[in-house]
C-alpha positions in Angstrom: -13.6 5.4 127.1 -11.8 7.7 125.1 -7.9 8.5 123.8 -7.1 12.2 123.2 -3.9 13.8 122.0 -3.7 17.0 124.2 -1.2 19.0 122.5 -0.1 22.3 124.7 2.0 25.1 123.1 3.2 28.1 125.0 1.1 30.0 127.5 -0.3 30.9 130.7 -3.5 29.0 129.9 -1.6 26.0 130.0 -2.6 26.0 133.7 -6.4 26.0 133.0 -5.7 23.7 130.0 -4.6 21.1 133.0 -8.5 21.0 133.8 -9.3 19.1 130.8 -6.7 16.2 131.9 -8.4 16.1 135.1 -12.0 15.7 133.5 -11.3 13.2 131.0 -8.9 10.7 133.5 -11.7 10.9 135.9 -13.9 9.8 133.3 -11.6 6.9 132.8 -10.4 8.5 129.4 -6.3 8.3 128.6 -4.8 11.3 127.8 -1.2 11.4 125.9 0.0 15.2 126.4 2.7 16.4 123.6 3.9 19.8 125.1 5.8 22.6 123.5 9.3 23.5 124.9 7.3 26.8 125.6 4.7 25.0 127.4 7.1 23.4 129.9 8.2 26.9 130.4 4.6 27.7 131.8 3.6 24.1 133.1 5.8 21.3 134.6 6.1 18.2 133.1 5.8 16.7 136.3 2.3 18.0 136.6 1.5 16.9 133.4 2.6 13.4 133.7 0.9 13.3 137.3 -2.3 14.0 135.8 -2.3 12.0 132.7 -0.6 9.4 134.3 1.7 8.9 131.2 5.3 10.5 130.2 5.0 13.4 128.7 6.0 13.6 124.7 8.1 16.8 124.5 10.8 15.2 121.6 10.6 14.4 118.2 13.5 12.0 118.4 12.4 10.2 121.9 15.2 7.8 122.2 13.7 3.8 122.0 10.7 5.6 120.3 11.7 7.6 117.0 7.9 7.1 115.6 6.0 8.2 118.6 4.9 11.2 116.5 3.5 9.0 114.0 1.9 6.3 116.5 0.5 8.4 119.0 -2.2 10.1 116.0 -3.1 6.4 115.2 -3.5 5.3 118.9 -6.0 8.2 119.7 -9.6 9.4 119.1 -9.4 13.0 119.0 -6.3 15.5 118.8 -6.3 18.7 120.7 -4.3 21.4 120.6 -5.2 23.9 123.5 -3.9 26.0 124.4 -3.5 27.4 120.8 -1.0 30.2 120.6 -0.6 32.6 117.7 3.1 30.6 116.9 2.0 27.5 116.8 -1.4 28.2 114.9 0.7 30.3 112.3 3.4 27.6 111.8 0.7 24.9 111.2 -0.9 27.0 108.6 2.4 27.5 106.9 3.0 23.6 107.1 6.2 24.3 109.8 7.1 20.6 111.6 9.6 21.9 113.5 8.9 20.2 117.2 7.1 17.0 118.4 4.0 19.1 118.5 4.0 20.1 115.3 5.2 17.0 113.3 2.7 14.9 115.6 -0.2 17.3 114.3 1.2 17.3 110.7 1.4 13.4 110.7 -2.3 13.1 112.1 -4.1 15.2 109.5 -5.9 13.4 106.9 -6.8 10.5 109.3 -10.5 11.4 109.5 -10.1 11.9 113.5 -11.2 15.4 114.8 -8.8 17.9 115.0 -9.7 20.7 117.5 -8.0 24.0 117.8 -8.6 26.1 121.1 -6.6 29.4 120.8 -5.7 31.6 123.6 -3.6 34.7 123.3 -3.7 38.6 123.7 -6.7 39.9 121.8 -4.1 41.8 119.3 -2.2 38.6 118.9 -5.7 37.1 118.6 -6.7 39.9 115.8 -3.5 40.0 113.7 -4.1 39.5 109.9 -1.5 36.5 110.0 -3.1 34.9 112.6 -7.0 35.3 111.2 -5.3 34.1 108.1 -4.0 30.9 109.3 -7.3 30.3 111.3 -9.3 30.5 108.1 -6.9 28.1 106.5 -6.9 25.5 109.3 -10.5 25.7 109.0 -10.7 25.1 105.1 -8.5 22.0 106.1 -11.5 20.5 107.9 -9.6 21.4 111.4 -12.3 23.0 114.0 -11.6 25.9 115.5 -13.3 26.8 119.1 -14.0 30.5 119.2 -11.9 32.3 122.0 -13.9 33.5 125.3 -13.8 37.4 126.0 -12.6 38.8 129.4 -9.8 39.3 131.6 -6.4 38.3 129.8 -3.4 37.4 131.9 -1.6 40.5 130.3 -4.2 42.8 132.5 -5.8 43.9 129.1 -9.6 42.9 128.5 -10.9 41.4 125.1 -10.9 38.3 122.8 -8.4 35.4 122.9 -9.2 34.3 126.5 -9.0 30.4 127.0 -12.6 29.3 127.7 -13.5 27.7 130.8 -12.8 23.9 131.1 -16.4 23.1 131.3 -17.0 25.3 128.3 -14.2 23.5 126.5 -15.6 20.0 127.3 -18.9 20.8 126.2 -18.0 22.2 122.9 -15.5 18.9 122.6 -18.8 16.3 123.4 -20.8 18.5 120.7 -17.9 18.0 117.9 -16.9 14.4 118.6 
């Protein structure tokens, strides 16, 4: 049994990423979801709690558990950011920790646990120079970044930036952790 922290940033790909929670729970794994406020615009907190069987972390200043952003990374076997938006990737590379997701990420770095970023965004956002530089910086810091898939994007365009299928993400994660 593994303990996963699944961090979700705001993308339509949150809907697909919920498949990770389902698959892990079916295997008997535990999942703690940390959702940005933007992620909650795409997928409901009740859905995430129902799938993970745990309250969703949505606030750095959780009443009664002010150190949750520290404790969660100590509890976990791995920390996975999926979907990872251009905004969140760029914030992490800049060291910005201004919400529960980014604060928890920064608190987890250096613990020697696998940290995985699985990007999902429009092709132009993916190709944007700052995003590509941020990816390089995260990789240099020991963060694993899964390549994006190519194909139909939520915006109606086609290209790189698509979140890989859940089965492909699980296989990738199994090969890394």
